[in-house]
PASEBA-1860 file (N, C-alpha, C; in nm, 3 decimals):
! residues 155
1> MNWKHTFQ> 0.074/-0.128/-0.004/0.018/-0.006/-0.006/0.076/0.108/0.014 ~ 0.064/0.213/-0.073/0.134/0.324/-0.067/0.114/0.429/-0.012 ~ 0.169/0.542/0.018/0.083/0.659/0.123/0.035/0.740/0.064 ~ -0.018/0.749/-0.066/-0.104/0.827/-0.146/-0.227/0.748/-0.110 ~ -0.263/0.598/-0.125/-0.353/0.528/-0.083/-0.410/0.543/0.037 ~ -0.289/0.525/0.153/-0.327/0.525/0.302/-0.386/0.664/0.309 ~ -0.329/0.802/0.243/-0.382/0.916/0.287/-0.554/0.927/0.237 ~ -0.563/0.894/0.123/-0.706/0.886/0.070/-0.805/0.795/0.172
9> TVLVLAAA> -0.749/0.682/0.211/-0.843/0.596/0.310/-0.862/0.674/0.446 ~ -0.765/0.734/0.535/-0.785/0.801/0.616/-0.879/0.919/0.583 ~ -0.857/0.991/0.485/-0.958/1.087/0.438/-1.088/1.072/0.440 ~ -1.125/0.968/0.390/-1.267/0.898/0.336/-1.311/0.870/0.490 ~ -1.245/0.795/0.565/-1.288/0.777/0.707/-1.330/0.907/0.776 ~ -1.229/0.992/0.773/-1.261/1.106/0.850/-1.373/1.166/0.829 ~ -1.382/1.189/0.703/-1.535/1.244/0.619/-1.642/1.166/0.666 ~ -1.616/1.045/0.654/-1.767/0.952/0.749/-1.765/1.002/0.844
17> VVIIASIS> -1.697/1.004/0.943/-1.704/1.012/1.100/-1.773/1.164/1.095 ~ -1.737/1.248/1.042/-1.794/1.392/1.027/-1.924/1.386/1.025 ~ -1.977/1.312/0.904/-2.105/1.307/0.832/-2.186/1.250/0.952 ~ -2.157/1.103/1.003/-2.233/1.032/1.099/-2.249/1.130/1.210 ~ -2.139/1.193/1.274/-2.153/1.278/1.393/-2.264/1.404/1.348 ~ -2.281/1.446/1.235/-2.353/1.557/1.200/-2.521/1.513/1.215 ~ -2.519/1.398/1.178/-2.663/1.337/1.170/-2.703/1.267/1.284 ~ -2.632/1.227/1.403/-2.659/1.170/1.507/-2.769/1.231/1.574
25> PHNVIPVP> -2.883/1.145/1.647/-2.981/1.206/1.752/-2.905/1.249/1.881 ~ -2.800/1.201/1.894/-2.728/1.217/2.001/-2.644/1.374/1.994 ~ -2.646/1.454/1.900/-2.597/1.566/1.856/-2.646/1.683/1.937 ~ -2.738/1.661/2.057/-2.781/1.799/2.104/-2.691/1.884/2.199 ~ -2.635/2.002/2.191/-2.559/2.034/2.264/-2.628/2.096/2.377 ~ -2.563/2.023/2.524/-2.623/2.054/2.625/-2.614/2.175/2.698 ~ -2.689/2.269/2.767/-2.634/2.408/2.833/-2.556/2.381/2.934 ~ -2.397/2.429/2.948/-2.286/2.381/3.024/-2.385/2.405/3.179
33> VPSAETGA> -2.367/2.289/3.270/-2.397/2.322/3.378/-2.276/2.315/3.479 ~ -2.275/2.349/3.585/-2.163/2.347/3.717/-2.147/2.188/3.760 ~ -2.272/2.126/3.764/-2.295/1.990/3.808/-2.412/1.942/3.775 ~ -2.404/1.794/3.761/-2.526/1.758/3.686/-2.663/1.755/3.800 ~ -2.609/1.739/3.939/-2.730/1.737/4.020/-2.735/1.866/4.136 ~ -2.618/1.895/4.152/-2.600/2.011/4.265/-2.557/2.121/4.217 ~ -2.529/2.136/4.099/-2.485/2.280/4.029/-2.599/2.394/4.066 ~ -2.521/2.490/4.069/-2.620/2.631/4.099/-2.570/2.740/3.990
41> RIIRLAGQ> -2.657/2.849/3.940/-2.614/2.937/3.880/-2.704/3.032/3.881 ~ -2.661/3.144/3.845/-2.776/3.252/3.846/-2.842/3.294/3.728 ~ -2.957/3.297/3.735/-3.044/3.295/3.598/-3.116/3.456/3.620 ~ -3.149/3.517/3.494/-3.213/3.652/3.515/-3.358/3.628/3.477 ~ -3.464/3.684/3.526/-3.588/3.671/3.489/-3.670/3.798/3.545 ~ -3.741/3.897/3.448/-3.806/3.989/3.486/-3.724/4.099/3.547 ~ -3.619/4.114/3.533/-3.511/4.204/3.594/-3.447/4.149/3.714 ~ -3.463/4.039/3.764/-3.438/3.988/3.867/-3.340/3.871/3.868
49> DVRVSVVS> -3.231/3.862/3.961/-3.143/3.758/3.961/-3.214/3.643/4.077 ~ -3.184/3.544/3.990/-3.254/3.418/4.081/-3.130/3.298/4.083 ~ -3.095/3.268/4.201/-3.003/3.172/4.197/-3.079/3.028/4.207 ~ -3.051/2.955/4.116/-3.089/2.810/4.095/-3.005/2.690/4.109 ~ -3.075/2.603/4.167/-3.009/2.482/4.184/-3.055/2.390/4.043 ~ -2.907/2.345/3.966/-2.952/2.283/3.834/-2.948/2.126/3.852 ~ -3.076/2.076/3.800/-3.067/1.942/3.797/-3.099/1.887/3.645 ~ -3.015/1.773/3.613/-3.007/1.738/3.465/-3.027/1.602/3.464
57> TPEARTKG> -3.034/1.475/3.567/-3.028/1.346/3.524/-3.164/1.318/3.563 ~ -3.190/1.216/3.541/-3.337/1.163/3.573/-3.394/1.173/3.733 ~ -3.281/1.101/3.821/-3.282/1.108/3.936/-3.304/1.238/4.002 ~ -3.224/1.281/3.995/-3.251/1.452/4.014/-3.359/1.533/3.990 ~ -3.403/1.483/3.849/-3.530/1.561/3.819/-3.669/1.500/3.892 ~ -3.671/1.364/3.932/-3.764/1.297/4.002/-3.779/1.347/4.133 ~ -3.672/1.380/4.212/-3.659/1.411/4.335/-3.676/1.577/4.332 ~ -3.649/1.659/4.291/-3.673/1.789/4.252/-3.673/1.881/4.397
65> LSGRTGLA> -3.765/1.939/4.414/-3.778/2.017/4.538/-3.863/1.936/4.633 ~ -3.886/1.830/4.631/-3.975/1.752/4.719/-3.885/1.720/4.847 ~ -3.961/1.700/4.980/-3.862/1.694/5.088/-3.832/1.846/5.157 ~ -3.800/1.931/5.088/-3.762/2.076/5.120/-3.863/2.147/5.178 ~ -3.810/2.242/5.263/-3.915/2.288/5.334/-3.965/2.458/5.291 ~ -3.876/2.487/5.192/-3.910/2.600/5.120/-3.820/2.662/5.018 ~ -3.838/2.785/4.951/-3.762/2.827/4.875/-3.705/3.011/4.927 ~ -3.614/3.035/4.932/-3.599/3.174/4.960/-3.651/3.245/4.834
73> RGEGMLFI> -3.687/3.386/4.864/-3.730/3.476/4.742/-3.648/3.481/4.626 ~ -3.539/3.475/4.633/-3.418/3.470/4.523/-3.355/3.321/4.478 ~ -3.436/3.244/4.528/-3.407/3.110/4.481/-3.500/3.004/4.404 ~ -3.445/2.932/4.339/-3.523/2.826/4.238/-3.458/2.726/4.195 ~ -3.523/2.624/4.093/-3.460/2.502/4.061/-3.486/2.503/3.917 ~ -3.362/2.482/3.847/-3.382/2.462/3.689/-3.377/2.330/3.643 ~ -3.461/2.269/3.589/-3.455/2.145/3.531/-3.416/2.138/3.357 ~ -3.320/2.076/3.333/-3.272/2.072/3.214/-3.273/1.955/3.111
81> FNLDAKYG> -3.338/1.940/3.020/-3.372/1.823/2.932/-3.294/1.829/2.807 ~ -3.281/1.721/2.736/-3.201/1.730/2.623/-3.271/1.752/2.512 ~ -3.413/1.729/2.491/-3.513/1.750/2.393/-3.633/1.842/2.436 ~ -3.687/1.897/2.368/-3.825/1.964/2.385/-3.942/1.857/2.387 ~ -3.984/1.868/2.467/-4.124/1.788/2.493/-4.215/1.869/2.606 ~ -4.344/1.788/2.605/-4.412/1.856/2.704/-4.394/1.754/2.852 ~ -4.311/1.814/2.942/-4.283/1.733/3.060/-4.374/1.777/3.161 ~ -4.467/1.681/3.224/-4.529/1.698/3.351/-4.501/1.709/3.463
89> FWMKDMLF> -4.512/1.787/3.568/-4.507/1.796/3.691/-4.583/1.790/3.784 ~ -4.539/1.729/3.928/-4.656/1.723/4.018/-4.580/1.761/4.133 ~ -4.660/1.756/4.240/-4.631/1.810/4.378/-4.615/1.725/4.452 ~ -4.557/1.588/4.424/-4.553/1.451/4.536/-4.428/1.493/4.627 ~ -4.477/1.480/4.741/-4.384/1.505/4.840/-4.331/1.669/4.871 ~ -4.438/1.749/4.837/-4.406/1.903/4.844/-4.436/1.953/4.951 ~ -4.364/2.036/5.018/-4.403/2.088/5.154/-4.425/2.246/5.141 ~ -4.448/2.319/4.986/-4.491/2.457/4.996/-4.529/2.455/4.847
97> PIDILWLS> -4.605/2.582/4.828/-4.649/2.601/4.707/-4.541/2.642/4.624 ~ -4.544/2.660/4.476/-4.460/2.730/4.392/-4.484/2.738/4.254 ~ -4.430/2.830/4.188/-4.489/2.869/4.020/-4.411/2.791/3.957 ~ -4.452/2.729/3.853/-4.368/2.650/3.733/-4.345/2.693/3.618 ~ -4.266/2.725/3.546/-4.258/2.801/3.418/-4.187/2.667/3.313 ~ -4.240/2.686/3.214/-4.187/2.578/3.115/-4.119/2.697/3.005 ~ -4.004/2.655/2.971/-3.914/2.741/2.884/-3.878/2.702/2.760 ~ -3.884/2.729/2.647/-3.829/2.698/2.521/-3.664/2.679/2.542
105> SEGRVVDM> -3.629/2.617/2.425/-3.467/2.617/2.405/-3.407/2.738/2.423 ~ -3.475/2.853/2.351/-3.405/2.976/2.360/-3.431/3.038/2.527 ~ -3.480/2.968/2.597/-3.531/3.044/2.742/-3.649/3.140/2.757 ~ -3.779/3.107/2.646/-3.873/3.188/2.654/-3.956/3.101/2.719 ~ -4.065/3.184/2.783/-4.152/3.138/2.875/-4.268/3.080/2.777 ~ -4.290/2.955/2.757/-4.419/2.897/2.686/-4.550/2.874/2.741 ~ -4.513/2.821/2.880/-4.635/2.806/2.943/-4.599/2.849/3.109 ~ -4.689/2.836/3.197/-4.653/2.848/3.348/-4.798/2.813/3.406
113> RESVSPAT> -4.763/2.799/3.539/-4.872/2.727/3.650/-4.802/2.825/3.801 ~ -4.889/2.891/3.829/-4.890/2.971/3.930/-4.924/2.923/4.073 ~ -4.855/2.940/4.181/-4.896/2.892/4.296/-4.964/2.773/4.347 ~ -4.891/2.674/4.234/-4.938/2.513/4.261/-4.915/2.474/4.407 ~ -5.023/2.445/4.447/-5.008/2.387/4.601/-4.972/2.237/4.606 ~ -4.902/2.179/4.719/-4.910/2.049/4.727/-5.015/1.978/4.734 ~ -5.104/2.037/4.799/-5.275/1.955/4.790/-5.321/1.942/4.668 ~ -5.253/1.928/4.553/-5.293/1.926/4.420/-5.233/1.781/4.378
121> YPAVFTPN> -5.172/1.745/4.439/-5.087/1.605/4.453/-5.220/1.519/4.444 ~ -5.249/1.409/4.333/-5.143/1.369/4.228/-5.153/1.423/4.105 ~ -5.237/1.537/4.088/-5.248/1.612/3.940/-5.091/1.642/3.903 ~ -5.076/1.602/3.759/-4.972/1.660/3.686/-5.012/1.782/3.603 ~ -4.904/1.846/3.608/-4.934/1.971/3.512/-4.829/1.975/3.412 ~ -4.904/1.977/3.305/-4.824/1.979/3.170/-4.855/2.087/3.086 ~ -4.739/2.148/3.012/-4.761/2.269/2.945/-4.823/2.219/2.799 ~ -4.874/2.367/2.748/-4.928/2.339/2.624/-4.838/2.329/2.522
129> LGARYVLE> -4.730/2.385/2.516/-4.633/2.342/2.425/-4.477/2.300/2.449 ~ -4.419/2.233/2.391/-4.293/2.164/2.433/-4.186/2.237/2.507 ~ -4.112/2.224/2.581/-4.018/2.294/2.652/-3.915/2.254/2.671 ~ -3.766/2.258/2.677/-3.646/2.226/2.705/-3.616/2.239/2.867 ~ -3.661/2.328/2.908/-3.608/2.382/3.048/-3.764/2.390/3.137 ~ -3.747/2.370/3.245/-3.879/2.377/3.362/-3.810/2.465/3.472 ~ -3.872/2.574/3.506/-3.810/2.639/3.602/-3.915/2.674/3.748 ~ -3.873/2.617/3.858/-3.961/2.648/3.987/-3.912/2.736/4.057
137> LFAGFASA> -3.994/2.812/4.110/-3.957/2.935/4.187/-4.078/2.953/4.307 ~ -4.049/3.035/4.383/-4.138/3.031/4.510/-4.245/3.088/4.467 ~ -4.374/3.058/4.502/-4.516/3.073/4.468/-4.521/3.246/4.476 ~ -4.563/3.284/4.389/-4.607/3.422/4.379/-4.495/3.500/4.301 ~ -4.384/3.474/4.248/-4.267/3.532/4.186/-4.316/3.579/4.067 ~ -4.399/3.488/3.986/-4.450/3.533/3.840/-4.525/3.638/3.870 ~ -4.649/3.658/3.952/-4.733/3.761/3.969/-4.649/3.904/4.030 ~ -4.559/3.866/4.120/-4.486/3.979/4.190/-4.403/4.076/4.068
145> HNVKIGDF> -4.364/3.976/3.976/-4.255/4.046/3.873/-4.309/4.045/3.714 ~ -4.453/4.035/3.729/-4.523/4.071/3.589/-4.475/3.946/3.495 ~ -4.436/3.839/3.531/-4.386/3.746/3.414/-4.501/3.702/3.338 ~ -4.508/3.699/3.215/-4.592/3.644/3.141/-4.537/3.539/2.975 ~ -4.627/3.461/2.962/-4.582/3.385/2.835/-4.533/3.471/2.743 ~ -4.415/3.425/2.688/-4.335/3.500/2.581/-4.199/3.577/2.656 ~ -4.232/3.615/2.783/-4.098/3.653/2.837/-3.960/3.555/2.828 ~ -3.865/3.611/2.842/-3.701/3.553/2.814/-3.659/3.556/2.968
153> VDL> -3.588/3.432/2.970/-3.522/3.375/3.070/-3.379/3.403/3.041 ~ -3.302/3.463/3.095/-3.140/3.481/3.077/-3.091/3.359/3.124 ~ -3.083/3.260/3.078/-3.015/3.113/3.136/-2.854/3.138/3.139
END
């Protein structure tokens, strides 16, 4: 085998890898997070900075805020998913009410439920449109800061 043939073979294989990688369904680029389950970041919504715990694993999403006794005014939880879908949320083992906001991949509020009470369990709250993120905030945040569908969250 001569060097020209070897070079052509390597070039073809490299091109094939690039093509396969570009059409792979796993080609979703996740938002960088400090840690999958215990990370925190500051987001901005309605002119307010909110420190959110970031959850992106199935186990962490299932647990969510359940068992916690509350959220401070400047706190929340951000759920990150790999694909847009109509993710349902419930109030299982919740001890306090929350506002739930579903966000598009761009961070636009596509749906929300305000002051969802623990007493609503086992009801499941599902958005009208698909979302990439779900943001849980203390009950009353959306109303207090005039948050509306269509607003953007700086993630």
